[in-house]
N, C-alpha and C positions, 0 to 999 in steps of 0.2 A: 442479466449478464453477471452480476456479482455472485449470485448463487451458483451459476454454472462454473465460474472460475474457481470458487472454493471447492466445489465437488471434484473438479478436475485435479486440483492440486492435492487433495486428500487421496484420490484414486491413484495418482501417479507418485504417491509417497513424497509429496512436497518437493518435486524436482526443481532445484534451485537454478538450473540453467535456463529456465523459461521465464525469467523475470519480466520480460517485455509484455507478458499477458496482462499485467496489472495496469499498464498505461497505454497500450496500443491495440487497436482492433485487428484481429487476425484476418478479417476479410478484406477491409479496405486499407489497412496499414496506417490509418491516421490515428493520432493521439486522441484519447478521450478528453472531454472537457466538461466544465460545469458540474451539474449534480451527478452525472454518471461517473466522472472522475472522483468525486467525493465518495460515492457509494462504493466504488472499487477500492478506494483508499482505506475505508473502514473494513471492507472484506479482507484486504491484504493484511491489515493490522491484526484482525481477529485470527487469521490463519497462522501467523508467525508469533503471536503473543506468548505462546508456551515455551519459546526458545529462551536460552540463557541470555542475560543482558549483554554479554560480551559477543554474542553471535551476530555476524554481519547481516544476516537476513532480517533479524529483528530491527536493526538500525535502518536498513533499507525500507522495511515495512513502515516504520515511523516516518521516514522521509516521504514515502508514497502517501501516507495519510495526510501529512502536512501540505503536500502539493494539491491533494484533492480538496482539502479545506480551503486553500487559497483559490482554487479554480471555481469554487462555489461561493466565494466572497465571505467566508467565515474567518475573517482576519484575526480576531482575538484568539479563536480556537487554534488556528494555524500557528500563531506565535507561541502559544502554550506547548504545542507539540514540538516545535523547533527547540524551545528552551529545554524541554525534557530530554530530547535527543542529545543535545549538547552536554547536558548534565550527566547523562548515562555514558557518554564517550570519554569523560574525564577520568 
């Protein structure tokens, strides 16, 4: 699923209006959870990593990564991502 979403976002020129694809299944419309949420969080982060630090999509990608890490119970990593996000927003 993560590889498909990354390919779609690159193919569609990173269409920022489709942000829900990183957290919600397009078939059943349920939120992803657990390790799937974590994998998609990493894929989202890798997709938008090249954007400038002030770009809102990069902030959202970091938030998505943090939520994915929380969903898969990687609490210390999630905290580090949240702290980095807050630092970047200052």
